[in-house]
Backbone as ProteinMPNN parsed JSONL, in Angstrom:
{"seq_chain_A": "XXXXXXXXXXXXXXXXXXXXXXXXXXXXXXXXXXXXXXXXXXXXXXXXXXXXXXXXXXXXXXXXXXXXXXXXXXXXXXXXXXXXXXXXXXXXXXXXXXXXXXXXXXXXXXXXX", "coords_chain_A": {"N_chain_A": [[9.826, 2.227, 8.808], [10.474, -1.166, 8.557], [10.426, -3.559, 10.98], [10.103, -6.267, 11.573], [9.554, -9.056, 9.595], [7.574, -11.716, 8.936], [7.391, -14.499, 7.156], [5.183, -16.975, 6.258], [3.621, -20.05, 5.227], [0.927, -19.46, 4.869], [0.399, -16.773, 5.486], [1.65, -13.377, 5.93], [3.324, -11.02, 7.983], [3.859, -7.634, 8.773], [5.477, -5.413, 10.835], [5.323, -2.174, 11.604], [7.592, 0.185, 12.774], [8.065, 2.82, 12.6], [7.098, 5.956, 11.102], [5.615, 5.91, 7.819], [7.663, 6.912, 5.43], [9.901, 8.563, 3.169], [12.156, 9.349, 4.447], [12.872, 7.283, 6.071], [14.111, 5.429, 4.478], [16.442, 6.456, 3.58], [19.956, 6.45, 4.101], [21.327, 7.017, 7.351], [23.729, 8.482, 7.508], [23.583, 10.09, 5.304], [21.647, 11.984, 5.667], [21.471, 15.026, 5.622], [20.538, 18.49, 6.218], [19.494, 19.538, 3.776], [18.85, 17.205, 2.294], [16.898, 16.105, 3.984], [14.851, 18.02, 3.747], [14.244, 17.781, 1.006], [13.373, 15.094, 0.913], [11.135, 15.178, 2.626], [9.548, 16.926, 1.152], [9.156, 15.346, -1.147], [7.732, 13.269, 0.072], [5.302, 14.579, 0.455], [4.588, 15.349, -2.199], [4.408, 12.881, -3.497], [2.41, 11.787, -2.047], [2.964, 10.146, 0.097], [2.873, 10.769, 2.767], [0.123, 10.869, 3.131], [-0.49, 8.182, 2.819], [0.728, 7.187, 5.108], [-0.88, 8.464, 7.034], [-3.35, 7.238, 6.445], [-2.714, 4.583, 7.042], [-2.276, 4.733, 9.813], [-4.723, 5.894, 10.785], [-6.617, 3.951, 10.182], [-5.878, 1.807, 11.658], [-4.012, -0.209, 10.672], [-1.885, -1.673, 11.469], [-0.065, -4.636, 12.268], [-1.623, -6.569, 10.873], [-2.763, -9.442, 9.031], [-2.097, -10.289, 5.562], [-4.485, -10.499, 4.022], [-6.513, -9.3, 5.589], [-5.334, -6.788, 5.861], [-5.376, -5.874, 3.18], [-8.188, -5.786, 2.691], [-8.985, -3.935, 4.687], [-7.536, -1.697, 3.904], [-8.677, -1.127, 1.384], [-11.278, -0.536, 2.275], [-10.698, 1.728, 3.845], [-9.985, 3.506, 1.867], [-12.35, 3.849, 0.637], [-13.021, 2.164, -1.505], [-14.832, 0.074, -3.553], [-15.218, -3.173, -4.644], [-16.585, -4.43, -7.527], [-18.439, -7.068, -8.988], [-16.809, -9.137, -8.191], [-17.294, -11.831, -7.456], [-18.135, -13.001, -9.866], [-15.825, -12.705, -11.372], [-14.013, -14.264, -9.891], [-15.14, -16.762, -10.311], [-14.4, -17.278, -12.908], [-11.725, -17.893, -12.812], [-9.476, -20.468, -13.232], [-9.275, -23.484, -11.271], [-7.041, -25.104, -11.317], [-3.937, -25.392, -13.143], [-2.193, -23.281, -15.578], [-2.273, -19.655, -15.514], [-2.887, -16.575, -17.013], [-2.863, -13.141, -16.58], [-3.967, -10.184, -17.917], [-3.918, -6.659, -18.051], [-5.378, -3.489, -18.518], [-4.611, -0.236, -17.888], [-6.058, 2.75, -17.536], [-5.017, 6.089, -17.918], [-6.393, 8.373, -17.709], [-7.804, 11.194, -16.068], [-10.544, 11.275, -15.61], [-11.346, 8.758, -14.842], [-10.649, 8.46, -12.271], [-11.889, 8.473, -9.115], [-11.191, 9.13, -6.603], [-9.566, 11.526, -4.666], [-6.455, 12.608, -3.553]], "CA_chain_A": [[10.822, 1.202, 8.853], [9.927, -2.478, 8.88], [11.331, -4.195, 11.929], [9.938, -7.717, 11.552], [8.735, -9.647, 8.541], [7.453, -13.144, 9.164], [6.755, -15.163, 6.022], [4.791, -18.366, 6.479], [2.949, -20.579, 4.044], [-0.419, -18.94, 4.693], [0.267, -15.326, 5.671], [2.845, -12.646, 6.316], [3.049, -9.909, 8.879], [4.846, -6.575, 8.83], [5.266, -4.548, 11.987], [5.954, -0.889, 11.344], [8.055, 0.832, 13.996], [8.231, 4.246, 12.338], [6.18, 6.483, 10.098], [5.901, 5.602, 6.424], [8.295, 8.121, 4.903], [11.167, 8.371, 2.462], [13.234, 9.581, 5.409], [13.252, 6.015, 6.684], [14.889, 4.59, 3.56], [17.73, 7.103, 3.34], [20.955, 6.129, 5.127], [21.466, 8.074, 8.357], [24.896, 9.327, 7.237], [23.28, 10.94, 4.147], [20.504, 12.838, 5.993], [21.76, 16.395, 6.019], [19.362, 19.363, 6.206], [18.981, 19.63, 2.414], [18.251, 15.916, 1.948], [15.658, 15.965, 4.765], [13.847, 18.895, 3.135], [13.859, 17.171, -0.278], [12.604, 13.871, 1.174], [9.826, 15.573, 3.162], [8.806, 17.458, 0.016], [8.753, 14.186, -1.95], [6.652, 12.602, 0.812], [4.052, 15.301, 0.175], [4.292, 15.297, -3.636], [4.048, 11.503, -3.836], [1.323, 11.433, -1.123], [3.406, 9.125, 1.045], [2.358, 11.188, 4.069], [-1.291, 10.455, 3.16], [-0.462, 6.74, 3.043], [1.027, 7.015, 6.534], [-2.097, 8.844, 7.76], [-4.326, 6.177, 6.205], [-2.222, 3.413, 7.774], [-2.499, 4.952, 11.242], [-6.131, 6.166, 11.072], [-7.406, 2.73, 10.011], [-5.281, 0.753, 12.494], [-3.573, -1.274, 9.771], [-0.714, -2.328, 12.035], [-0.134, -6.027, 12.731], [-2.683, -7.318, 10.212], [-2.324, -10.369, 7.993], [-2.198, -9.648, 4.251], [-5.866, -10.428, 3.548], [-7.196, -8.279, 6.388], [-4.723, -5.508, 5.496], [-5.899, -5.469, 1.869], [-9.594, -5.413, 2.849], [-9.061, -2.71, 5.488], [-7.008, -0.608, 3.08], [-9.726, -0.787, 0.415], [-12.348, 0.132, 3.025], [-10.209, 3.046, 4.225], [-9.965, 4.342, 0.659], [-13.72, 3.831, 0.11], [-13.006, 1.464, -2.789], [-15.706, -1.084, -3.566], [-14.966, -4.057, -5.777], [-17.834, -4.901, -8.109], [-18.306, -8.226, -9.86], [-15.72, -9.983, -7.715], [-17.69, -13.24, -7.487], [-18.122, -13.441, -11.266], [-14.415, -12.782, -11.769], [-13.417, -15.426, -9.226], [-15.682, -17.97, -10.942], [-13.708, -17.481, -14.184], [-10.338, -18.294, -12.569], [-9.402, -21.929, -13.134], [-8.765, -24.006, -9.995], [-5.715, -25.679, -11.559], [-3.343, -25.06, -14.429], [-1.605, -21.947, -15.703], [-3.171, -18.512, -15.599], [-2.285, -15.328, -17.455], [-3.736, -11.998, -16.332], [-3.566, -8.967, -18.624], [-4.691, -5.549, -17.513], [-5.192, -2.188, -19.153], [-4.798, 0.826, -16.907], [-6.262, 4.056, -18.147], [-4.361, 7.171, -17.185], [-7.211, 9.572, -17.784], [-8.284, 11.626, -14.764], [-11.977, 11.056, -15.464], [-11.57, 7.443, -14.268], [-10.23, 8.484, -10.878], [-12.925, 9.092, -8.292], [-10.614, 9.434, -5.283], [-8.558, 12.579, -4.708], [-5.586, 12.601, -2.381]], "C_chain_A": [[10.148, -0.101, 9.235], [10.913, -3.167, 9.806], [11.25, -5.713, 11.882], [9.091, -8.1, 10.356], [8.737, -11.141, 8.789], [6.696, -13.746, 7.985], [6.413, -16.589, 6.437], [4.021, -18.823, 5.247], [1.589, -19.939, 3.825], [-0.532, -17.422, 4.83], [1.609, -14.71, 5.98], [2.42, -11.479, 7.178], [4.186, -8.907, 8.794], [4.512, -5.69, 10.019], [6.043, -3.263, 11.76], [6.34, -0.251, 12.668], [8.222, 2.33, 13.816], [7.219, 4.664, 11.281], [6.6, 6.018, 8.704], [6.404, 6.896, 5.803], [9.57, 7.754, 4.154], [12.361, 8.604, 3.375], [13.737, 8.275, 6.017], [14.037, 5.101, 5.76], [16.248, 5.197, 3.234], [18.708, 6.72, 4.453], [21.136, 7.317, 6.077], [22.637, 9.008, 8.056], [24.691, 10.254, 6.028], [22.175, 11.96, 4.44], [20.956, 14.203, 6.507], [20.484, 17.23, 5.875], [18.706, 19.4, 4.83], [18.254, 18.346, 2.011], [16.932, 15.724, 2.699], [14.537, 16.811, 4.173], [13.331, 18.277, 1.836], [12.983, 15.936, -0.034], [11.227, 14.186, 1.756], [8.943, 16.15, 2.058], [8.304, 16.322, -0.879], [7.661, 13.379, -1.259], [5.313, 13.259, 0.514], [3.645, 15.177, -1.29], [3.802, 13.914, -4.042], [2.925, 10.959, -2.947], [1.691, 10.293, -0.183], [2.929, 9.483, 2.448], [0.882, 10.827, 4.222], [-1.402, 8.951, 3.408], [-0.196, 6.448, 4.515], [-0.193, 7.365, 7.385], [-3.16, 7.749, 7.647], [-3.972, 4.936, 7.021], [-2.527, 3.553, 9.265], [-3.975, 5.137, 11.593], [-6.994, 4.906, 11.01], [-6.833, 1.538, 10.771], [-4.848, -0.457, 11.663], [-2.336, -2.012, 10.273], [-1.042, -3.765, 12.413], [-1.268, -6.846, 12.115], [-2.081, -8.317, 9.222], [-2.655, -9.742, 6.631], [-3.634, -9.525, 3.746], [-6.641, -9.341, 4.281], [-6.656, -6.894, 6.06], [-5.296, -5.003, 4.18], [-7.355, -5.016, 1.974], [-9.745, -4.103, 3.617], [-8.562, -1.504, 4.707], [-8.034, -0.171, 2.045], [-10.891, -0.077, 1.091], [-11.946, 1.555, 3.393], [-10.176, 4.02, 3.065], [-11.346, 4.457, 0.014], [-13.784, 3.232, -1.299], [-13.87, 0.221, -2.653], [-15.419, -1.898, -4.821], [-16.294, -4.622, -6.256], [-17.555, -6.096, -9.009], [-17.22, -9.186, -9.445], [-16.063, -11.468, -7.799], [-17.651, -13.799, -8.911], [-16.69, -13.604, -11.765], [-13.757, -14.02, -11.163], [-13.908, -16.728, -9.848], [-14.97, -18.286, -12.259], [-12.266, -17.964, -14.011], [-10.286, -19.808, -12.415], [-8.789, -22.367, -11.801], [-7.36, -24.578, -10.139], [-5.222, -25.216, -12.919], [-2.829, -23.638, -14.475], [-2.664, -20.867, -15.86], [-2.376, -17.29, -16.026], [-3.303, -14.217, -17.223], [-3.16, -10.799, -17.067], [-4.466, -7.846, -18.149], [-4.37, -4.27, -18.273], [-5.525, -1.133, -18.107], [-4.919, 2.154, -17.633], [-5.609, 5.121, -17.282], [-5.151, 8.461, -17.239], [-7.76, 9.904, -16.406], [-9.76, 11.341, -14.553], [-12.306, 9.707, -14.833], [-11.233, 7.417, -12.783], [-11.283, 9.211, -10.049], [-12.411, 9.474, -6.915], [-9.518, 10.463, -5.448], [-7.75, 12.539, -3.418], [-5.078, 13.996, -2.108]], "O_chain_A": [[9.328, -0.126, 10.153], [12.084, -3.339, 9.469], [12.252, -6.383, 12.131], [8.025, -7.525, 10.135], [9.798, -11.761, 8.846], [5.495, -13.524, 7.837], [7.278, -17.322, 6.916], [3.802, -18.038, 4.325], [1.13, -19.877, 2.684], [-1.493, -16.841, 4.324], [2.584, -15.41, 6.255], [1.283, -11.014, 7.101], [5.354, -9.294, 8.747], [3.366, -5.268, 10.176], [7.274, -3.266, 11.728], [5.519, -0.154, 13.58], [8.495, 3.04, 14.784], [6.571, 3.828, 10.653], [7.777, 5.766, 8.444], [5.652, 7.861, 5.666], [10.229, 6.762, 4.468], [13.457, 8.111, 3.106], [14.894, 8.18, 6.429], [14.577, 4.091, 6.212], [17.11, 4.522, 2.672], [18.326, 6.673, 5.622], [21.103, 8.473, 5.655], [22.548, 10.207, 8.321], [25.533, 11.11, 5.76], [21.802, 12.727, 3.552], [20.832, 14.495, 7.697], [19.455, 16.708, 5.448], [17.483, 19.304, 4.729], [17.162, 18.402, 1.446], [15.958, 15.238, 2.125], [13.393, 16.361, 4.105], [12.125, 18.252, 1.593], [11.964, 15.757, -0.702], [10.249, 13.522, 1.409], [7.739, 15.897, 2.025], [7.154, 16.339, -1.317], [6.762, 12.86, -1.92], [4.306, 12.573, 0.34], [2.478, 14.925, -1.588], [2.878, 13.793, -4.847], [2.536, 9.799, -3.082], [0.818, 9.558, 0.278], [2.613, 8.593, 3.238], [0.436, 10.511, 5.325], [-2.298, 8.499, 4.121], [-0.822, 5.564, 5.1], [-0.511, 6.658, 8.341], [-3.79, 7.382, 8.638], [-4.849, 4.315, 7.622], [-2.983, 2.603, 9.902], [-4.438, 4.593, 12.595], [-7.997, 4.809, 11.717], [-7.249, 0.399, 10.559], [-5.268, -1.584, 11.924], [-1.803, -2.878, 9.58], [-2.161, -4.07, 12.827], [-1.815, -7.729, 12.774], [-1.022, -8.07, 8.647], [-3.41, -8.772, 6.563], [-3.967, -8.532, 3.099], [-7.348, -8.551, 3.656], [-7.419, -5.931, 5.986], [-5.663, -3.833, 4.071], [-7.723, -3.983, 1.415], [-10.549, -3.252, 3.237], [-9.109, -0.409, 4.837], [-8.242, 1.026, 1.847], [-11.434, 0.881, 0.542], [-12.747, 2.482, 3.273], [-10.324, 5.227, 3.259], [-11.495, 5.088, -1.033], [-14.503, 3.727, -2.167], [-13.667, -0.59, -1.75], [-15.384, -1.36, -5.928], [-17.039, -5.221, -5.48], [-16.545, -6.128, -9.711], [-16.75, -9.976, -10.263], [-15.215, -12.278, -8.173], [-17.194, -14.92, -9.137], [-16.388, -14.544, -12.501], [-13.029, -14.739, -11.848], [-13.158, -17.703, -9.904], [-14.941, -19.442, -12.681], [-11.65, -18.404, -14.981], [-10.973, -20.37, -11.562], [-7.897, -21.704, -11.271], [-6.574, -24.542, -9.192], [-5.992, -24.714, -13.738], [-3.006, -22.874, -13.525], [-3.792, -21.128, -16.28], [-1.317, -17.003, -15.469], [-4.462, -14.334, -17.621], [-2.001, -10.439, -16.865], [-5.646, -8.063, -17.876], [-3.217, -4.014, -18.623], [-6.605, -1.152, -17.516], [-3.971, 2.613, -18.271], [-5.652, 5.049, -16.054], [-4.649, 9.521, -16.864], [-8.139, 9.005, -15.655], [-10.19, 11.179, -13.411], [-13.416, 9.515, -14.338], [-11.515, 6.426, -12.109], [-11.54, 10.398, -10.247], [-13.14, 10.089, -6.137], [-8.628, 10.292, -6.282], [-8.31, 12.446, -2.326], [-4.326, 14.204, -1.155]]}, "name": "protein", "num_of_chains": 1, "seq": "XXXXXXXXXXXXXXXXXXXXXXXXXXXXXXXXXXXXXXXXXXXXXXXXXXXXXXXXXXXXXXXXXXXXXXXXXXXXXXXXXXXXXXXXXXXXXXXXXXXXXXXXXXXXXXXXX"}
């Protein structure tokens, strides 16, 4: 559950007061035994529980968005290659369109959850 969101011109902060779980988005009056079991199962199937573990193990609480992104990538052992060359191609002013192709083949995924 997010208790505080502070948006400013340069950064934002989110303070989590509860575990990251689908249980926290369901209304309390709808959380009967069956719904709790289904939501906990979905937490596991969708790896939301792993996200919560990652968030807690890497102390990602109370971080600004840039530090959060860098810490999250470090926690997932993701290294960005060619970032400087990519940044040099981005125009300083004017419009920008970014197109991306995402492969869905498993051979491209080096991280297993």
